[in-house]
C-alpha positions as a LaTeX table, in Angstrom:
\begin{tabular}{lrrr}
\hline
Residue & $x$ (\AA) & $y$ (\AA) & $z$ (\AA) \\
\hline
Met1 & 6.24 & 4.89 & 2.36 \\
Asn2 & 6.45 & 7.08 & 5.40 \\
Asn3 & 6.38 & 6.55 & 9.15 \\
Thr4 & 2.78 & 7.77 & 9.49 \\
Gly5 & 1.36 & 4.94 & 7.39 \\
Thr6 & $-0.20$ & 7.30 & 4.84 \\
Met7 & 1.41 & 5.59 & 1.89 \\
Asp8 & 0.57 & 2.20 & 3.32 \\
Arg9 & $-3.17$ & 2.83 & 3.34 \\
Arg10 & $-3.21$ & 4.61 & $-0.01$ \\
Ser11 & $-1.82$ & 1.51 & $-1.72$ \\
Ile12 & $-4.56$ & $-0.82$ & $-0.49$ \\
Pro13 & $-6.99$ & $-0.37$ & $-3.45$ \\
Val14 & $-4.26$ & $-1.43$ & $-5.88$ \\
Leu15 & $-3.19$ & $-4.42$ & $-3.80$ \\
Val16 & $-6.78$ & $-5.60$ & $-3.28$ \\
Gln17 & $-7.04$ & $-5.92$ & $-7.06$ \\
Leu18 & $-4.21$ & $-8.45$ & $-6.89$ \\
Arg19 & $-5.30$ & $-10.22$ & $-3.69$ \\
Thr20 & $-9.08$ & $-10.04$ & $-3.40$ \\
Asp21 & $-9.06$ & $-11.59$ & 0.09 \\
Leu22 & $-6.85$ & $-8.81$ & 1.47 \\
Thr23 & $-8.29$ & $-6.51$ & 4.13 \\
Glu24 & $-6.73$ & $-3.31$ & 5.42 \\
Ala25 & $-5.97$ & $-4.89$ & 8.79 \\
Leu26 & $-4.36$ & $-7.95$ & 7.21 \\
Tyr27 & $-2.36$ & $-5.79$ & 4.82 \\
Leu28 & $-1.01$ & $-3.56$ & 7.59 \\
Asn29 & $-0.10$ & $-6.63$ & 9.63 \\
Leu30 & 1.70 & $-8.21$ & 6.67 \\
Leu31 & 3.42 & $-4.91$ & 5.93 \\
Gln32 & 4.87 & $-4.76$ & 9.45 \\
Glu33 & 6.28 & $-8.25$ & 9.00 \\
Met34 & 7.71 & $-7.42$ & 5.58 \\
Gln35 & 9.34 & $-4.24$ & 6.88 \\
Lys36 & 11.22 & $-6.32$ & 9.45 \\
Asp37 & 12.72 & $-8.19$ & 6.48 \\
Val38 & 13.54 & $-4.87$ & 4.76 \\
Tyr39 & 10.90 & $-5.18$ & 2.04 \\
Lys40 & 10.08 & $-1.87$ & 0.38 \\
Leu41 & 6.87 & $-0.59$ & $-1.18$ \\
Phe42 & 7.05 & 1.65 & $-4.23$ \\
Ala43 & 4.29 & 3.65 & $-5.88$ \\
Leu44 & 3.89 & 5.75 & $-9.00$ \\
Tyr45 & 2.89 & 9.35 & $-8.44$ \\
Ser46 & 1.64 & 11.73 & $-11.09$ \\
Asn47 & 1.28 & 15.42 & $-10.27$ \\
Arg48 & 1.97 & 14.54 & $-6.63$ \\
Lys49 & $-1.03$ & 12.20 & $-6.47$ \\
Phe50 & $-0.98$ & 8.46 & $-5.92$ \\
Asn51 & $-2.05$ & 6.66 & $-9.10$ \\
Asn52 & $-4.56$ & 3.84 & $-9.12$ \\
Glu53 & $-7.51$ & 2.97 & $-11.33$ \\
Glu54 & $-10.08$ & 3.96 & $-8.70$ \\
Gly55 & $-9.57$ & 7.68 & $-9.06$ \\
Gly56 & $-6.49$ & 7.99 & $-6.87$ \\
\hline
\end{tabular}
């Protein structure tokens, strides 16, 4: 995750598969709250591309 939010938005398709009611706005809001509590988001990259089942 970086300070520009790029990683944050790229992870949304994967997270929506887990929480179908999740919107980008809600996710970013929740992420801000989680970061205050020092939660971390990790992602798997392959060939420098973010992996998800939707062609990422």
